[in-house]
N, C-alpha and C positions, 0 to 999 in steps of 0.2 A: 287088838285088831285095828283099832283106830290108829295106833302108832304105826303099825305095819303098813297100813294103807297110806299113811302120810309119807313113810320112808320110801315107798315105791314110786311115787310121783316124781320126785327129783330125778331118779335114775332114768326114767323114760324121757324126761325132758332133756337130759344130757345126751342120751343116745340120739334123740331127734335132732339135736344141734350138731353133733359130730358127723353124722352121715352126709349132710350137704357139704360140709367142709372137706371131707375126703374126696368127694366127687370134684370139687373145685380144684383140689391139688392135682388130681389125676389129669384133669383137662389142661391145667397149666403145664404139667410135664409133657403131655402130648404135643402141646403147641410149641414148647421149646424144642422138642425133638424134631418136629417138622421144620421149624425155622433153621435149626442147625443143618438139616439136610439141604435146605434150599441155598444156604450161604456157603456151604462147603465147596471147595474147588472141584470142578468137574474134570475128570481125566479123559484123554482122547480114547476113543474106542480102539481096540487092537487093529481093526480093519484099516482105519485111517493111517495109523502108524506104519503098517505094512505097505500101503500105497505110497507113502512118502519115501520110504526106503527104496522101493522099486523105481520110482521116478528118478531119484538121485543116482542110482546105479546105471540107469539108462543114459542119463546125461553124461556121466563119467565115461561110459563106453563110447558114446558119440564123440566126445572130445578126443579120446584116445584114437579113434578111427580117423578123425580129421588130422591129427598130428601125424599119424602113420601115412596118410595120403600125401600130406605136405612133404614129408621126408622122401617119399617115393618120387614126387614131382621134382623135387630138387635134384635127386639123383639122375632123373631122366634129362633134366635141363643140362646138368653137367656133362652127361654122356653125349648129348646132341652138340653142345658147344665144342667138345673135344673132336667130334666127328667133323664139324664144320671147319675147325682149324686144320685138321688133317687134309680135308678136301682142298682147302685154299692153298696149303703147302704143295699138294700134288699139282694143282692148277698152275701155280707159279713155276714149278719145275718144268711142267709141260710147255709153258709159254717160253721159258728160257731155252728149252731144247728146240722149239720151233724157230725161235729167233736165230739160234746158232745154225740150224739147218738152212734157213733162208740165206744167211750170210755166206755159208759154204756154197750153196747153189749159185748165188750171185757171183762169187769169186770164180766158180767153175765156168759160168756163162761168159764172164769177162775174159777169162783165160782162153776159152774157145774162140771168142770173137777176135782177140788179139792174134791168135794163131791163124785164123782165117784171113785177117788183114795182111799178115806177113806173107801168106801164100799168094794172096792177090797181088801183092807188090812184085811177086816173081811171075806175074801172069805173062803168058805168051800169046801170040796171035791165034793159034789154033784153040787154046784153052778158052780164050775170050769169045771166040766165034761159037764154040760149042755151048758155052753157058748162055749166051744171048739167044741162041736158037732154041734151047730148052725153055727159056722164060717166054719167048714169043709164042711157042706152042701152048703153054699153060695159059697165056693171056687170051689167045684165040678161043680156047675152050671155055674160058670164063665169060667172054663176051657173047658166046653163042647161046647162053641161057639167060632167062629173065632175071632181073635183080630188083631189089627194093632201093629206096632213095639212099639210105646210108651205104649200101653196097656200091651204088653208082658213084658216089663221091670217092670211095676208096679205089674203085676200078679206074677212075679218071687219073688218080694219083699214080697208080701202078703203071698205067699206060704211059704216063709222062716219064716215069723212070725207065721204062723199056726203050722209049724213044731216045732218052738221054744216053743210055748204054750204047745204042746203035750209032749215035752221033759221035760219041767218044771213040768208038772202035774205028770209025771211018777216019778219024783224025790220028789214029795210031796210039791213042792213049788207052792202052789195054787195062791198066790198073783202074782208072776211073770207070771204064766200061764194065769191069767185073764188080766194082762197088755198086754201081747203079743197078746192075742185073740182080745182085744179091738183095738190095733193098726192095726191088720190084717183086722178087720171089717171096719175101716176107709178107707183103701186103696181099699178094695172091693167095698165099696159104691161109692168111687170116680170114679172108672172104670165104674160101672153100670150107674152112673149119666151121665157121658160123652157120653156113648153109647146111652142113651135114649134121650138126649137133644143135638143133633148135631147142634149147632148154631154157627154163625160167632163169632169170638173172641169179637167183639164190643158189642154183645148182651148177652154174657155169664155173669153170676153173680158169685160173690165170695161166696163160701160155706165153712163154718168153720167145721173142724173135731170135732166130739164129744169129742175125747180125743187127745190132741197134740201128734204127733208121732216123736220120736227121730230118726234122720237120720245122715248120714255122706256123704261128697262129694266124688265122685269117680274120680274126676279130678279137676284141677283148673277151677273155674267157676265164671262167672259174677253174682254179686248180683244186680238185677235191681230194679229201683224205682217202675215200674209197670209191669204187666204180658205182655210180648211181646218182640220180638227180637230187636225191634227198640227203646225200652224204655231206659232211661238214666241209666248208670251204677253207682251204689253207691260204690261198692267195689269189689275186686276179692277174692273169697273164695278159700283157698288152699285145695289141695287134702287131704282127711282124716279129714278135719275140721268138727266139729259136729254142727248140726243145729236142731231146733225143728220146724217141719211142723205144722202150725196152721190152714191153710185153703188152698183151691185150686180154680183155675179158669181154666177150660180146662186142658191143659197139664202143667200148671204152678203151683208151690207150693209157698205159702207165708210162709217164714221161719223167725225164730228169731235166731240170732247168739249168740255165747258165749260172745261177747263184746257189747251186747245190741243193735245190728243193726237189722232192719227189712226190708225185701225186698222179691224179687221173684227170683226163680231159676227154670230151666226146670226140669221136673220130671225124665228125663232119665239120669240125672247127679248125682243122689243120690242113696243110698242104706240103708237098715235097719242095725242097729247095732247088731241085733240078730245073734248069732252064730259066731260073729267076735271077734278077740282078742282085 
């Protein structure tokens, strides 16, 4: 019994020692496990990965849209450039056609003027008398109505031509009488036309004289590229320099100078050469 009791004591002491050791081992293992969890790499949640993919896809789609829009803009620019080139070509063609028509019209006017000059060279006393009488009636009708300053200047010049026509007729110079009467008729028609068609300058049209009218400048005057006080100045015509009036637009005369220049002058700055030295 004693032996048995002695043999039991060591076993209980061993068991008492082993149990705390097992608990310590378990705690150490748990700690290692938790540490391993803490230091293990964390993977991104599935939701974050999905969001990143969606964002990238949207960015790709946006860039593709921008490229598509850029291509469309380039095509539109090319189309517009082609259209502008076509319009410019059409404009050049139209301008060339207008210039050709203007030259043709000028040649026709010149031919008609030459023909009328030839006819006047064959003027007879009855023909000259009849022409002067018609112009005098037209002049009387013009003088019977009121007029503005610019018209009064032209009326004075027309009357001077009528007087010169009558004087030449009296001297038996029927050719000169017919010339003066034709020039007077041109100025009278211009005044009547401007009275009947009182339009803004932009809507007026250029009307050619049936017979070009010799004139001279009453003062140093600007020869302008177009009818209008703001038009570009081509040259300055000196006082007493001679010009040939070929057409008119409102109060402006289209003249041809002795040195082959063509432009516009205001009709109040010219006078007829009839009766002048």
